[in-house]
Biopython code that builds the backbone (N, CA, C, O; Angstrom):
import numpy as np
from Bio.PDB.StructureBuilder import StructureBuilder

atoms = [
    (1, "MET", "N", (116.467, 68.327, 49.442)),
    (1, "MET", "CA", (115.077, 68.309, 49.864)),
    (1, "MET", "C", (114.420, 66.969, 49.189)),
    (1, "MET", "O", (114.667, 66.567, 48.053)),
    (2, "ILE", "N", (113.542, 66.374, 50.120)),
    (2, "ILE", "CA", (113.117, 65.161, 49.766)),
    (2, "ILE", "C", (111.395, 65.277, 49.837)),
    (2, "ILE", "O", (110.901, 66.230, 50.440)),
    (3, "THR", "N", (110.643, 64.389, 49.274)),
    (3, "THR", "CA", (109.151, 64.546, 49.444)),
    (3, "THR", "C", (108.809, 63.252, 50.196)),
    (3, "THR", "O", (109.360, 62.159, 50.065)),
    (4, "ILE", "N", (107.791, 63.585, 51.014)),
    (4, "ILE", "CA", (107.445, 62.229, 51.862)),
    (4, "ILE", "C", (105.800, 62.134, 51.686)),
    (4, "ILE", "O", (105.269, 63.162, 51.268)),
    (5, "ASN", "N", (105.072, 61.174, 51.922)),
    (5, "ASN", "CA", (103.822, 61.057, 51.759)),
    (5, "ASN", "C", (103.354, 60.745, 53.239)),
    (5, "ASN", "O", (103.717, 59.700, 53.779)),
    (6, "LEU", "N", (102.636, 61.558, 53.819)),
    (6, "LEU", "CA", (101.880, 61.322, 55.057)),
    (6, "LEU", "C", (100.681, 60.686, 55.011)),
    (6, "LEU", "O", (99.954, 61.151, 54.133)),
    (7, "LYS", "N", (100.094, 59.581, 55.782)),
    (7, "LYS", "CA", (98.916, 59.164, 55.813)),
    (7, "LYS", "C", (98.573, 59.273, 57.384)),
    (7, "LYS", "O", (99.163, 58.680, 58.286)),
    (8, "LEU", "N", (97.367, 60.262, 57.526)),
    (8, "LEU", "CA", (96.934, 60.512, 58.945)),
    (8, "LEU", "C", (95.854, 59.544, 59.364)),
    (8, "LEU", "O", (95.061, 59.084, 58.543)),
    (9, "PHE", "N", (95.829, 59.238, 60.641)),
    (9, "PHE", "CA", (94.715, 58.453, 61.120)),
    (9, "PHE", "C", (94.150, 58.901, 62.627)),
    (9, "PHE", "O", (94.876, 59.428, 63.469)),
    (10, "SER", "N", (93.018, 58.665, 62.786)),
    (10, "SER", "CA", (92.391, 58.969, 64.050)),
    (10, "SER", "C", (92.354, 60.452, 64.395)),
    (10, "SER", "O", (91.821, 61.243, 63.617)),
    (11, "LEU", "N", (92.935, 60.872, 65.599)),
    (11, "LEU", "CA", (92.812, 62.207, 66.067)),
    (11, "LEU", "C", (93.623, 63.245, 65.155)),
    (11, "LEU", "O", (93.376, 64.450, 65.100)),
    (12, "VAL", "N", (94.781, 62.481, 64.346)),
    (12, "VAL", "CA", (95.825, 63.325, 63.855)),
    (12, "VAL", "C", (94.806, 63.749, 62.670)),
    (12, "VAL", "O", (94.513, 64.927, 62.461)),
    (13, "ARG", "N", (94.323, 62.723, 61.956)),
    (13, "ARG", "CA", (93.326, 63.009, 60.785)),
    (13, "ARG", "C", (92.044, 63.913, 61.207)),
    (13, "ARG", "O", (91.608, 64.648, 60.321)),
    (14, "TYR", "N", (91.510, 63.930, 62.245)),
    (14, "TYR", "CA", (90.375, 64.671, 62.739)),
    (14, "TYR", "C", (90.760, 66.248, 62.976)),
    (14, "TYR", "O", (90.060, 67.202, 62.635)),
    (15, "THR", "N", (92.076, 66.308, 63.661)),
    (15, "THR", "CA", (92.587, 67.556, 63.881)),
    (15, "THR", "C", (92.847, 68.259, 62.677)),
    (15, "THR", "O", (92.527, 69.447, 62.709)),
    (16, "LEU", "N", (93.371, 67.811, 61.564)),
    (16, "LEU", "CA", (94.047, 68.382, 60.508)),
    (16, "LEU", "C", (92.933, 68.425, 59.382)),
    (16, "LEU", "O", (93.106, 69.162, 58.412)),
    (17, "GLY", "N", (91.813, 67.660, 59.493)),
    (17, "GLY", "CA", (90.939, 67.536, 58.319)),
    (17, "GLY", "C", (90.957, 67.144, 57.344)),
    (17, "GLY", "O", (90.115, 67.460, 56.503)),
    (18, "ILE", "N", (92.150, 66.130, 57.070)),
    (18, "ILE", "CA", (92.725, 65.673, 55.813)),
    (18, "ILE", "C", (93.256, 64.157, 56.065)),
    (18, "ILE", "O", (93.754, 63.972, 57.175)),
    (19, "SER", "N", (93.219, 63.190, 55.289)),
    (19, "SER", "CA", (93.694, 61.817, 55.390)),
    (19, "SER", "C", (95.145, 61.713, 54.940)),
    (19, "SER", "O", (95.898, 60.857, 55.407)),
    (20, "LYS", "N", (95.549, 62.661, 53.962)),
    (20, "LYS", "CA", (96.851, 62.358, 53.161)),
    (20, "LYS", "C", (97.503, 63.809, 53.124)),
    (20, "LYS", "O", (96.777, 64.782, 52.920)),
    (21, "LEU", "N", (98.874, 63.959, 53.321)),
    (21, "LEU", "CA", (99.574, 65.236, 52.938)),
    (21, "LEU", "C", (100.983, 64.732, 52.323)),
    (21, "LEU", "O", (101.598, 63.726, 52.676)),
    (22, "LYS", "N", (101.293, 65.510, 51.483)),
    (22, "LYS", "CA", (102.617, 65.681, 50.917)),
    (22, "LYS", "C", (103.392, 66.583, 51.610)),
    (22, "LYS", "O", (102.907, 67.679, 51.888)),
    (23, "LEU", "N", (104.377, 66.338, 51.894)),
    (23, "LEU", "CA", (105.465, 67.170, 52.616)),
    (23, "LEU", "C", (106.928, 67.260, 51.920)),
    (23, "LEU", "O", (107.506, 66.212, 51.631)),
    (24, "LYS", "N", (107.445, 68.361, 51.689)),
    (24, "LYS", "CA", (108.812, 68.554, 51.236)),
    (24, "LYS", "C", (109.745, 68.762, 52.463)),
    (24, "LYS", "O", (109.520, 69.831, 53.031)),
    (25, "VAL", "N", (110.659, 68.071, 52.973)),
    (25, "VAL", "CA", (111.603, 68.024, 54.035)),
    (25, "VAL", "C", (113.073, 68.087, 53.667)),
    (25, "VAL", "O", (113.532, 67.800, 52.562)),
    (26, "LYS", "N", (113.741, 68.489, 54.706)),
    (26, "LYS", "CA", (115.270, 68.488, 54.298)),
    (26, "LYS", "C", (115.760, 67.127, 54.156)),
    (26, "LYS", "O", (115.036, 66.236, 54.602)),
    (27, "ASP", "N", (116.890, 66.805, 53.598)),
    (27, "ASP", "CA", (117.637, 65.556, 53.738)),
    (27, "ASP", "C", (118.036, 65.436, 55.145)),
    (27, "ASP", "O", (118.464, 66.378, 55.812)),
    (28, "GLY", "N", (117.890, 64.328, 55.533)),
    (28, "GLY", "CA", (118.268, 63.873, 56.882)),
    (28, "GLY", "C", (117.282, 64.140, 57.981)),
    (28, "GLY", "O", (117.536, 64.059, 59.183)),
    (29, "THR", "N", (116.050, 64.490, 57.409)),
    (29, "THR", "CA", (114.996, 64.721, 58.431)),
    (29, "THR", "C", (114.756, 63.139, 59.256)),
    (29, "THR", "O", (115.164, 62.080, 58.778)),
    (30, "THR", "N", (114.077, 63.247, 60.463)),
    (30, "THR", "CA", (114.144, 62.043, 61.131)),
    (30, "THR", "C", (112.588, 61.975, 61.317)),
    (30, "THR", "O", (111.794, 62.910, 61.205)),
    (31, "ALA", "N", (112.353, 60.805, 61.593)),
    (31, "ALA", "CA", (110.757, 60.397, 62.174)),
    (31, "ALA", "C", (110.325, 61.371, 63.188)),
    (31, "ALA", "O", (109.258, 61.976, 63.086)),
    (32, "LYS", "N", (111.187, 61.536, 64.216)),
    (32, "LYS", "CA", (111.006, 62.571, 65.345)),
    (32, "LYS", "C", (110.755, 63.896, 65.006)),
    (32, "LYS", "O", (110.023, 64.657, 65.640)),
    (33, "ASP", "N", (111.429, 64.179, 63.910)),
    (33, "ASP", "CA", (111.351, 65.493, 63.194)),
    (33, "ASP", "C", (109.968, 65.787, 62.915)),
    (33, "ASP", "O", (109.338, 66.749, 63.355)),
    (34, "VAL", "N", (109.530, 64.842, 62.115)),
    (34, "VAL", "CA", (108.202, 64.990, 61.349)),
    (34, "VAL", "C", (107.028, 64.821, 62.421)),
    (34, "VAL", "O", (105.924, 65.233, 62.067)),
    (35, "ILE", "N", (107.145, 64.285, 63.636)),
    (35, "ILE", "CA", (106.098, 64.173, 64.525)),
    (35, "ILE", "C", (106.120, 65.490, 65.289)),
    (35, "ILE", "O", (105.025, 66.012, 65.496)),
    (36, "TYR", "N", (107.245, 66.115, 65.748)),
    (36, "TYR", "CA", (107.210, 67.375, 66.219)),
    (36, "TYR", "C", (106.703, 68.392, 65.462)),
    (36, "TYR", "O", (105.892, 69.157, 65.984)),
    (37, "ASP", "N", (107.073, 68.552, 64.200)),
    (37, "ASP", "CA", (106.337, 69.515, 63.138)),
    (37, "ASP", "C", (104.849, 69.319, 63.086)),
    (37, "ASP", "O", (104.145, 70.325, 63.179)),
    (38, "ILE", "N", (104.263, 68.083, 62.941)),
    (38, "ILE", "CA", (102.870, 68.023, 62.986)),
    (38, "ILE", "C", (102.274, 68.626, 64.291)),
    (38, "ILE", "O", (101.327, 69.409, 64.370)),
    (39, "LYS", "N", (103.108, 68.040, 65.412)),
    (39, "LYS", "CA", (102.391, 68.545, 66.796)),
    (39, "LYS", "C", (102.494, 70.106, 67.095)),
    (39, "LYS", "O", (101.662, 70.735, 67.749)),
    (40, "LEU", "N", (103.602, 70.613, 66.535)),
    (40, "LEU", "CA", (103.939, 71.808, 66.950)),
    (40, "LEU", "C", (102.887, 72.792, 66.072)),
    (40, "LEU", "O", (102.719, 73.877, 66.629)),
    (41, "LYS", "N", (102.214, 72.643, 64.928)),
    (41, "LYS", "CA", (101.397, 73.134, 64.140)),
    (41, "LYS", "C", (99.833, 73.135, 64.689)),
    (41, "LYS", "O", (98.982, 73.985, 64.425)),
    (42, "ASN", "N", (99.680, 71.976, 65.513)),
    (42, "ASN", "CA", (98.393, 71.690, 66.365)),
    (42, "ASN", "C", (98.525, 71.572, 67.779)),
    (42, "ASN", "O", (97.591, 70.981, 68.320)),
    (43, "TRP", "N", (99.421, 71.971, 68.506)),
    (43, "TRP", "CA", (100.090, 71.833, 69.920)),
    (43, "TRP", "C", (98.502, 71.699, 70.819)),
    (43, "TRP", "O", (98.276, 70.724, 71.535)),
    (44, "GLU", "N", (97.725, 72.575, 70.678)),
    (44, "GLU", "CA", (96.515, 72.350, 71.593)),
    (44, "GLU", "C", (95.850, 71.077, 71.730)),
    (44, "GLU", "O", (95.496, 70.582, 72.799)),
    (45, "LYS", "N", (95.675, 70.479, 70.359)),
    (45, "LYS", "CA", (94.850, 69.320, 70.332)),
    (45, "LYS", "C", (95.948, 67.930, 70.387)),
    (45, "LYS", "O", (95.686, 66.808, 70.822)),
    (46, "LEU", "N", (97.154, 68.389, 69.834)),
    (46, "LEU", "CA", (98.003, 67.051, 69.503)),
    (46, "LEU", "C", (99.384, 67.219, 70.500)),
    (46, "LEU", "O", (100.197, 66.295, 70.529)),
    (47, "GLY", "N", (99.561, 68.232, 71.170)),
    (47, "GLY", "CA", (100.808, 68.198, 71.940)),
    (47, "GLY", "C", (101.198, 67.233, 72.969)),
    (47, "GLY", "O", (102.363, 66.915, 73.212)),
    (48, "GLY", "N", (100.008, 66.722, 73.640)),
    (48, "GLY", "CA", (100.348, 65.918, 74.675)),
    (48, "GLY", "C", (99.932, 64.466, 74.275)),
    (48, "GLY", "O", (99.843, 63.618, 75.163)),
    (49, "ILE", "N", (99.694, 64.174, 73.080)),
    (49, "ILE", "CA", (99.231, 62.871, 72.557)),
    (49, "ILE", "C", (100.610, 62.158, 71.997)),
    (49, "ILE", "O", (101.406, 62.800, 71.311)),
    (50, "PRO", "N", (100.830, 60.750, 72.355)),
    (50, "PRO", "CA", (101.845, 60.009, 71.823)),
    (50, "PRO", "C", (101.445, 59.595, 70.617)),
    (50, "PRO", "O", (100.372, 59.007, 70.480)),
    (51, "ILE", "N", (102.388, 59.894, 69.446)),
    (51, "ILE", "CA", (102.116, 59.597, 68.020)),
    (51, "ILE", "C", (103.093, 58.341, 67.773)),
    (51, "ILE", "O", (104.252, 58.565, 68.122)),
    (52, "ARG", "N", (102.889, 57.281, 67.331)),
    (52, "ARG", "CA", (103.767, 56.429, 66.652)),
    (52, "ARG", "C", (103.851, 56.587, 65.031)),
    (52, "ARG", "O", (102.878, 56.941, 64.364)),
    (53, "LEU", "N", (104.976, 56.318, 64.542)),
    (53, "LEU", "CA", (105.218, 56.573, 63.151)),
    (53, "LEU", "C", (105.597, 55.224, 62.581)),
    (53, "LEU", "O", (106.323, 54.422, 63.169)),
    (54, "ALA", "N", (105.068, 55.041, 61.430)),
    (54, "ALA", "CA", (105.400, 53.882, 60.690)),
    (54, "ALA", "C", (105.964, 54.343, 59.134)),
    (54, "ALA", "O", (105.328, 55.193, 58.510)),
    (55, "VAL", "N", (106.994, 53.830, 58.647)),
    (55, "VAL", "CA", (107.412, 54.127, 57.434)),
    (55, "VAL", "C", (107.343, 52.825, 56.641)),
    (55, "VAL", "O", (107.723, 51.706, 56.986)),
    (56, "ASN", "N", (106.770, 53.220, 55.495)),
    (56, "ASN", "CA", (106.459, 52.069, 54.553)),
    (56, "ASN", "C", (106.065, 50.637, 55.335)),
    (56, "ASN", "O", (106.562, 49.528, 55.138)),
    (57, "GLN", "N", (105.121, 50.976, 56.188)),
    (57, "GLN", "CA", (104.292, 49.835, 56.912)),
    (57, "GLN", "C", (104.992, 49.173, 58.185)),
    (57, "GLN", "O", (104.605, 48.196, 58.827)),
    (58, "SER", "N", (106.047, 49.909, 58.366)),
    (58, "SER", "CA", (106.878, 49.325, 59.270)),
    (58, "SER", "C", (107.072, 50.381, 60.634)),
    (58, "SER", "O", (107.528, 51.499, 60.393)),
    (59, "TYR", "N", (106.782, 50.083, 61.831)),
    (59, "TYR", "CA", (107.358, 50.954, 62.904)),
    (59, "TYR", "C", (108.856, 51.187, 63.039)),
    (59, "TYR", "O", (109.669, 50.266, 62.967)),
    (60, "VAL", "N", (109.158, 52.360, 63.224)),
    (60, "VAL", "CA", (110.397, 52.666, 63.260)),
    (60, "VAL", "C", (110.839, 53.681, 64.578)),
    (60, "VAL", "O", (109.956, 54.253, 65.217)),
    (61, "LYS", "N", (112.167, 53.832, 64.892)),
    (61, "LYS", "CA", (112.557, 54.308, 66.107)),
    (61, "LYS", "C", (112.709, 55.984, 65.692)),
    (61, "LYS", "O", (112.981, 56.351, 64.549)),
    (62, "ASP", "N", (112.539, 56.676, 66.549)),
    (62, "ASP", "CA", (112.436, 58.060, 66.426)),
    (62, "ASP", "C", (113.687, 58.724, 65.481)),
    (62, "ASP", "O", (113.583, 59.695, 64.731)),
    (63, "ASP", "N", (114.742, 58.012, 65.711)),
    (63, "ASP", "CA", (116.168, 58.527, 64.834)),
    (63, "ASP", "C", (115.925, 58.086, 63.480)),
    (63, "ASP", "O", (116.740, 58.563, 62.690)),
    (64, "PHE", "N", (115.130, 57.389, 63.006)),
    (64, "PHE", "CA", (115.136, 56.640, 61.641)),
    (64, "PHE", "C", (115.187, 57.944, 60.904)),
    (64, "PHE", "O", (114.637, 58.959, 61.331)),
    (65, "ILE", "N", (115.889, 57.885, 59.746)),
    (65, "ILE", "CA", (116.191, 58.971, 58.762)),
    (65, "ILE", "C", (115.388, 58.657, 57.444)),
    (65, "ILE", "O", (115.637, 57.628, 56.814)),
    (66, "LEU", "N", (114.460, 59.514, 57.044)),
    (66, "LEU", "CA", (113.504, 59.346, 56.126)),
    (66, "LEU", "C", (114.054, 59.452, 54.601)),
    (66, "LEU", "O", (115.094, 60.108, 54.552)),
    (67, "HIS", "N", (113.754, 59.124, 53.758)),
    (67, "HIS", "CA", (114.035, 59.000, 52.231)),
    (67, "HIS", "C", (113.106, 59.415, 51.293)),
    (67, "HIS", "O", (111.911, 59.190, 51.485)),
    (68, "ASP", "N", (113.496, 59.990, 50.305)),
    (68, "ASP", "CA", (112.515, 60.204, 49.257)),
    (68, "ASP", "C", (111.323, 59.299, 48.791)),
    (68, "ASP", "O", (111.515, 58.119, 48.497)),
    (69, "CYS", "N", (110.254, 59.806, 48.740)),
    (69, "CYS", "CA", (108.743, 58.833, 48.513)),
    (69, "CYS", "C", (108.472, 57.951, 49.533)),
    (69, "CYS", "O", (107.648, 57.061, 49.327)),
    (70, "ASP", "N", (109.169, 58.068, 50.883)),
    (70, "ASP", "CA", (108.661, 57.138, 51.916)),
    (70, "ASP", "C", (107.193, 57.702, 52.283)),
    (70, "ASP", "O", (106.887, 58.893, 52.230)),
    (71, "GLU", "N", (106.358, 56.675, 52.653)),
    (71, "GLU", "CA", (105.328, 56.554, 52.793)),
    (71, "GLU", "C", (105.187, 56.640, 54.393)),
    (71, "GLU", "O", (105.659, 55.705, 55.039)),
    (72, "ILE", "N", (104.576, 57.690, 55.064)),
    (72, "ILE", "CA", (104.602, 57.686, 56.605)),
    (72, "ILE", "C", (103.256, 57.785, 57.264)),
    (72, "ILE", "O", (102.401, 58.617, 56.964)),
    (73, "ALA", "N", (103.160, 56.986, 58.063)),
    (73, "ALA", "CA", (101.696, 56.909, 58.710)),
    (73, "ALA", "C", (101.857, 57.289, 60.254)),
    (73, "ALA", "O", (102.595, 56.643, 60.998)),
    (74, "LEU", "N", (101.217, 58.229, 60.615)),
    (74, "LEU", "CA", (101.106, 58.830, 61.890)),
    (74, "LEU", "C", (100.040, 58.157, 62.638)),
    (74, "LEU", "O", (98.863, 58.252, 62.291)),
    (75, "ILE", "N", (100.359, 57.592, 63.485)),
    (75, "ILE", "CA", (99.125, 56.478, 64.404)),
    (75, "ILE", "C", (99.052, 57.040, 65.832)),
    (75, "ILE", "O", (99.908, 56.724, 66.658)),
    (76, "PRO", "N", (98.079, 57.836, 66.120)),
    (76, "PRO", "CA", (98.003, 57.977, 67.592)),
    (76, "PRO", "C", (97.380, 56.758, 68.467)),
    (76, "PRO", "O", (97.005, 55.734, 67.896)),
    (77, "PRO", "N", (97.298, 56.886, 69.665)),
    (77, "PRO", "CA", (96.942, 55.855, 70.507)),
    (77, "PRO", "C", (95.309, 55.459, 69.923)),
    (77, "PRO", "O", (94.668, 56.386, 69.428)),
    (78, "VAL", "N", (94.847, 54.452, 69.976)),
    (78, "VAL", "CA", (93.788, 53.655, 69.611)),
    (78, "VAL", "C", (92.774, 53.677, 70.978)),
    (78, "VAL", "O", (93.263, 53.565, 72.102)),
    (79, "SER", "N", (91.511, 53.811, 70.795)),
    (79, "SER", "CA", (90.762, 53.415, 71.939)),
    (79, "SER", "C", (89.097, 53.085, 71.300)),
    (79, "SER", "O", (88.652, 53.647, 70.299)),
    (80, "GLY", "N", (88.473, 52.244, 71.975)),
    (80, "GLY", "CA", (87.287, 51.750, 71.571)),
    (80, "GLY", "C", (87.159, 50.559, 72.393)),
    (80, "GLY", "O", (87.888, 50.279, 73.344)),
    (81, "GLY", "N", (86.045, 49.785, 71.898)),
    (81, "GLY", "CA", (85.723, 48.495, 72.761)),
    (81, "GLY", "C", (85.324, 47.559, 71.613)),
    (81, "GLY", "O", (84.985, 46.400, 71.850)),
]
sb = StructureBuilder()
sb.init_structure("model")
sb.init_model(0)
sb.init_chain("A")
sb.init_seg("    ")
for serial, (resi, resn, name, xyz) in enumerate(atoms, 1):
    if name == "N":
        sb.init_residue(resn, " ", resi, " ")
    sb.init_atom(name, np.array(xyz, "f"), 0.0, 1.0, " ", f" {name:<3s}", serial, name[0])
structure = sb.get_structure()
């Protein structure tokens, strides 16, 4: 098991009601796995929203394997003017 630190932004932050979260996940967990798990727990509000994931302040592909103590940012689409 590894521990990852999530930072939540915009709609994800609002939906979960928190800005930070620590998760214990299995070795070999990918970026896609984390996004899927977060969406699954909140499918009604987040299911259809495309969410980008950054690891240690760099965008990564869905198959990126996470490591212990990685900082993960979940970034939904941004709107505004």
